[in-house]
N, C-alpha and C positions, 0 to 999 in steps of 0.2 A: 598540249604543251607548245609553249612558245618556240618559234624557230626563225632562222634567218635564211634567206634564200638571195641568190643573184642571177641576173638575167641580161643577156646581151641582145639588143634589138638590132636587126639589119633593115635596110631599106634605103631609100624610099622608092617604092613602085608607084607609078601613074596608074590610073585606072585602064588606060588604052594599052598598058603593057602587062595586063594581069596574067597573060600566058607565061610570063616570065617569074611569077611568084612560085616559091618553092612548094613542092608537094610534101610538106612535112608536117608533123604534129607540133602544135604550139600556141602561142597567144599573138594576137594580131590588133594592131590599132588602125582605125580608119580616121583620115584627116580631110578637110577641105583645104585644097592648095590653088595657088595661082602661080603664073610665071613671072619672075621678076621682070619688069618692062626693059631694063637695060642690060641685064646680065643673062637672061634666059635661065637663070637658076630657078628651082622650084621653091616658093615660099609656103610654108605650111601655116595656114591661118587659124585653124581650129580643130581640135580633137574632139569627134563627134561620136566614136563608138569604140568599145574594146570588147573582145570575145575570144574564145578557144576554137580550135580546129583540129580535126584528125588530119584533113589534107587542106592546107591553107588555099591552095589554087582552087580546088573545087568548091570550098566554102564560100569564097568570094564570088566566084561566078554564079552560084545558085543561091545566094544569100537573099531571104525574104525581103529584107529592107533596101537591097541595092537600088531598085527602081525608085523608091522614095528619096534616097540619098540623091540620086541623080536628077531627079524633078526638082529638088529644092536648091540646086546650085544655081547661082548667079552667072551671068555672061562672063567668060574668062575664067570660071573656076572649074576644078576638076577634083576627083578622089585621088587621094594617094594612101599607100599602106606601109606599115612596118611591121616586122615579124621577129619573135623571139621563140627559137626551138626550145620547147618544155616538155619533159616526160609527162604522159597523161595522168599519172598518179598525183602530181602537183598543180595541175592545171587550174581547176575549179577554185583552189585556194588563191592563187596567184591573180586570176581574173578578178575575183571578189575584192581582193585588196586593191588592186589598180582601180577598179570602178568606184569603191568606196572613197578613195582618196582623191581621185581626179574628177568624178561626177560628170563624165560625158553626156551630152544632152540625150542621146538616143539609147542609152542603157536605162533599163528600169530596176532590174534585179541589182540587189546589193548597194543601192543608193542610200538606203535609210539604215542599213544594219549590216554587220559583219559577223557571220555565224561560226567563225574558227578561231582558234586560239590566237594569241598576239603573235602577229607576223611582221618580220622586219624584211624589207626588200630593198635590195641595191641594183640600180640599173645603170647600163652603160650602152655605148653605141648610139643608134639613131633613136634619140629619146625626146624629141621636140614636144614641148607641152607636158612633159612628164618629169616629176620629181625624182632625182637621182637616188635620193636615199630617204626612206620613211617607214614608220612603224604604223600598223594599223591594230587597234585593240578589240577584242571581242565586244560586240554590242548588239543588244536585242534590236529588231527593227523598230524604228520610231514611226509613230503615227503621222500620217499626211497631216498637213496644217490647212487642208482645203476647206 
């Protein structure tokens, strides 16, 4: 059944402030960020990963890809996170829709297909590099063109 959902993303937390991440259930985005040279504001360069978590703080601290993300940072770059509290029942569908629509480089699942009914998402809050409104239609996984 086609459904519409809304999410509000909070953030942005730098990796060095991971202890301040909420211990909540939801969806998170991982970005590469840099400090603006004149204002010391954080600039988000690239969305690299989207996932779900039962406990965001624990998930980020123990994530299997975290060392790889950090190892691939250029000088002056850091990791930043945003987060949307989402009940566990809806998380997988939301994550799949976000990944399918935005194609973050470090996600593999849901890049070539969307196994859920048509899903419309409306986002607000801290949504850099995310589309604020979009619909994803059910699609069988496409074969890789490798």
